[in-house]
N, C-alpha and C positions, 0 to 999 in steps of 0.2 A: 503492498500499499504506499510506501514512502517514496517509490519510485514511480507511482503511476503518472506525477505530473512531473515529468523530469526538467522540462523548461522551465518551470517554477522553482522547481528544487535547486537548480545551478543558479538561478538568478540570486537566490536566499544566498546560497552558499558564497556567492562572490560580493556580495551585500554585507554579510558577517566577516568576509573575510579582511575585505576594506577597512571597515571599519576597525578591527582589531590591528589591523598594520600600522592605522593612522593612530591610534590611540597609543600605540608601541611608541613611536617616533614622537608624539606629543610628553610623553612621559619621561622618555628619555631626554629629551629635550629639556625638560621641567628640571631633573635630575643634575644634567649638565651644568644649566644655569644655576643651581644654587650650591655648587661644586666652585663654580667660577668665581664666584659672589664672594663664597668661603674664603678661596685664595686670596684674593682683593681684599678684603678686611685684614687678613693675615698680613700682608703687607702694610697697610696701612698701621695696625699695631706697633710692627717693627719700628718703623720711621718714625711712632710717635714717642716708643720705647729709647729710640737711638735722642732723639730731643733732648729726653730727661735726661739723659747721661750726659748730653752735652753741657747742658744747665747744670747739672751737678760738679761736672767738673769744672768749671768756669767759677764757680764759688768757692770750690775747695781747693783751687790752681792746682789740680792734678792733670797727671796724663793719663788717659784712659784708653789711648791706644787708637788705631787708624778705621777700627771696626765702625762705631758711630758714624765717624765722614763718611766711610764708603757707601753707608745706608743712606745717609742725606743726599750725600751726591748720585748715587743709584736712582734715587727717585724721581731726579730729570728723566729719565726713561721710560716713567710710568707716565701712561695715559690718562690716567683719572685727574679728573679737576680737584683741586685740594685748597683749603682755606685754612690757615690756622687764624685763630683770633685769641690773645691774650684776656687776662682777667682786667689788664687797661684799656681794654679796645682796639688795642694795634692790629693791625692785619699782614698778614703774610700770604700770598696768594701762588700756586704752583697750575701750570697747563690753563691758564685762562687769558683770553685775548688783552695785550696790554692796554688797548684801549679803553677796556672797561675798567681796569685796576681802580681806576681814582673815581668810579660813579659809585657811589656809597649805595645808593639807592637799588643799583643790579646786584651790588656783592650782598646785600640782605634778602634780595631775593632769592640768590643762589645758595644762602645759608639756609633758608627755610624748605626750599628745594632739596637740597641734600641731606636733610636731616630727615625728611620724607624717604627719602631712597636708602638711607645706611644711618644705624644710631651712631650719633658722634662720639668721638674717642678724645677722653681725658689726656692731657699731658700733665703728669705727675711731679714734683717735685717733692723731694725728700728731705727734710732740714736735718743733719745730722747733730744740731745742736738740742732742737727739741723733739728730735726724734720723731715727728709729724710729718703725716705726708700733705701738702699742699697742691691744691691745682692751679697751675698757673696759664695755661693756655687749654683751648678746645678744637680741635682736628672735625673739620666737618669736609666730606670727601663726596663725588658723585660716581656713578658709574662709568667704568671705561667706555671706550668706543665700540671696542668687541663685544661689551656685553650688553650694550646698547640696542643694537645689531641683535644678537641672539634672541635680546626679549621679543623684539619684532617677529623672530622668524616663525612661530608658530601662527600667527595670523596670517604671514605671506603663504605658507604651507596651507592651510584652511582655506584661503581665499583660491590658490590654485585647485584644491582639492573640489571646492563647490563649481570653481568655471568647468574642469574636467566633468563633473556630474551633469552638469547644464549641459553642455555638449553631447555627453552619451544618452541622455535623458531625449534629446530633441532629435538626435541619431535612430533610438529606437523607436520614438514616437512616428517619427516620417517612414521607418520601415514598417512598423505595424498598418500604418494609414494607407502605405503602398500596397499590401497585400488584401487589405480590406476593400480597398478599390478595385482590385483585381479580382477580388472574390464577388462583389457586387457586380461587376460586371459581367463576369464571366455567369453568374443566374439570370441578369438580365437577356445575355444574348440567348442563354439557352431557353428563356422562357418565350422571346419571341419565335425560337427556331419550335419551340412546342406547339406553339398557336398556329402556325403558319399551316401545321398539316391539315386540323380540322376545319379552317378557315378554307384554303381551297376545295376542301369538299363540299363545304356550306354554299361556295359560289358554282359551284357543280347542281347542287339540288335546287339552286334558284332558278337557272336557267331549264331545269324538267319541269319545276313547277309553273314556269311561262308557256310551257307546251302545254300543260294538263289545262290550261286555261282556268289559272286560281284566281280568285279575285285580285284584280292590281294592286288594291289598296295593301292588300296582305304583304304583297310581296314588296311592294316599295317601304313598307316599317321593316322587312327583313332585310334587305339592301342597305338600309338604314344602320342598322345593326352590325351590317357585315364592313360598312366603309368604317364605324366607330371601331373595330376589331382590328382592322387594319391601321388603323393611325395608331392603336396602343401598340400594336406589333412593329409598325417605324421608331415610336416612342424608345420602345423597352432595347430595339437593335441600335439606335446611336448613344445608349450608354458606355461609356468608357473609351468613346472614339472622339475624335474632334468633329463635331457639327459646322455644317454649312450654315454661313450667318447672309441673309440676304437682306437689304433694303427693304423695307416692308413699314405700312401704317399702322402704327400700334393701335391707334382707334378702332380701326376695323378690325384688326386681330383679336384683340381685347372684347369687342361685342359680338364677335362670331362664338367666342367661348361661351361668354354673357349670355347669350340666347340658348346655346344647347344646355346648359346649367338650367336656366328659366323653365325649361318646357320639361326638364325632367327631375325638379324638386318639390317638395309639399309645398301646398298652396296656403300653408300658415307662414311662410316665410315672403315677407313684402320687400321685394327686389329694387332696387334705385340704382340707374345706370347715369352717371354725369361724365359730360366729357365734351371735348371742344367740334364745333362741327366741320374743322377743316383738319385735314392727315396730317400728323406728325410722324415724322419717319425715325427708323431706327434699326440697327442691325440686329434682327432677329432668325431664329430657328422655330417656325410658325410649329411644328407640333410639340417642341419641347415648352416653349412660352404658354401653349394652350394648356399643357400639363402642369405648369406650375399655378396658373389662373386656377385648374379646376381645382388642385390640392389643397391651395388658400383659402378658396370661397366654399368647397367642404369641412374643412376643418372650423370655419367660421359657422358654419349650420350646425354642426356638432356642439360647437360650445353654446349654442342658443338653445340646444335637443328640439331642433327642428322647426322651432317657433321664433320668430321677431324680426326685426328691421335689417336689411343687408344693403350696404350701398358701395359701391363698385366709381371709384371716381377716379378721373385721369388730367392731369393737370401740369403744364408745360411751365418750364422756367427759360433762363437764357440759352443754359447749354443742355440741361437735365430733363425727362419727361418723369413724373412720378404717379405711379399706380397706386391708389390708396384703398384697401377692402377692409370696412368699418363693421362691427358687429353688435347686436346687445346682447351678449352671452355673459357668461361667468366673470371672465377678465383672467388678466395671468397678473400673479404677483409680480412684483418688480425683480425679484431676485431670480427668477425664471426666464428675464427677457431674453438672454444669452443661451439659457438650455434646452429651450424649445428646438433650438435648430440642431442640437446634438443627435446623432444617430441614437435610435432604443428609446428616447426620453418623450413620456408619453404621460397626460394626466387622465386619458379614457382607460376603462376597465378592459377593453380589447383595444386591440390596435399593436401595430409593431413600433410605431414613432417613427418612421421614416418619409413621412409626407412633408414633412416643414424642412428636413435634414436636405432631401431633395432636390426642392426648391430654391435652397439657398446654395447647392452646387450648381442648378442651370443657371442663374440668375448671377452668380458669382463669379464661377470659373469659367461657365460658358459664354456668358455675354458680359463680361467684364464691369456689371453693374452691383447694385446694393439692395440689401435686403434686412429687414429691422422691425422691430414693435415699435412704432412710433408713440404710440401711447395706448396705456388701457388702465381701468379702476375697476376694482371688485366689485361685483354684482352690477356691473352699467355698461362692460363692453369693453372691445380693444379696437385698435386701427392697425394693421399690418398695411407696413408701405415697400415698394420696388422703383428703384432707381436706375432708369437706363440713360446713356447718353443718345442724346439727338445726334440724326445725321441731314443735312443737306437734300 
């Protein structure tokens, strides 16, 4: 059972392995950072001890050897910025820009910053007469350049990992979408092929009925349904291939779909068609466009449960023509404005949730237009809008 769905299992193994590797790198970086920080503090403590020894030797007029002096001299090779502040507020700095040394505000700000980064180190003077330790100065020091770079290394690593994950996600999403597109295209073409066989037979039977002197009205209605089946077959056969676009009057094309739906819809639906009397031309594929209008009108009728007012309006602008389909149905929650165009999303008890997804593909992928929910109010209805480019 564990290996029943291998792709999912492999995906989870890769995710967990990646998480473990990243966690290990971050943990080791943290450990290395802390060790590096300890080493730097040890150097600063040795430097502070050397300062104490030098102060003691000066007071006692004794020769304490070259080691403290060597340590003080060696400090010039450190990259840590250092500020020594005596109890008399005398300042001595190392590895800080010379132009900033006399800037009291800057030095005080740095002292506060260094105090946050590292605990200050007291420079102690041992009074041999009173046998007491006295603090003569305080050493404030910041992190070295290498330590600062190391501090931001995990963030840089995480950023790289996030970017890599995003690229991988989009790659796999695109691959998955491509596979789905091929699947839907194959199913559509196979459906068109399957419809084609009985359709040819129906055409033959119609010719036989004509010769049998059947009532012409019956034959006329049968031919209408055959024409309809041929249109559906053409629609399905175009899925997955680049459709041919032709300069057509969108007013007339929309009116043809409107008239067809009007004659085959419930009388409880009050249809209204509003459009300019003059033609508006755009690049269209007639079969696919009529499929889109039919899908959207049927969705609107379903939203009204077969009873209400439905308006189809065409309004041109300078460069676009907008087709709006308004209903008095249950409305769409704002959070679902984009979800309703996703394959499989449906609010109905029955249905595959493919109608609006297909409409979006036809409008945006095949006609370079836009489709969206223009407005919607729960309990009052919705308005869907298609925008297409006009042509001369």
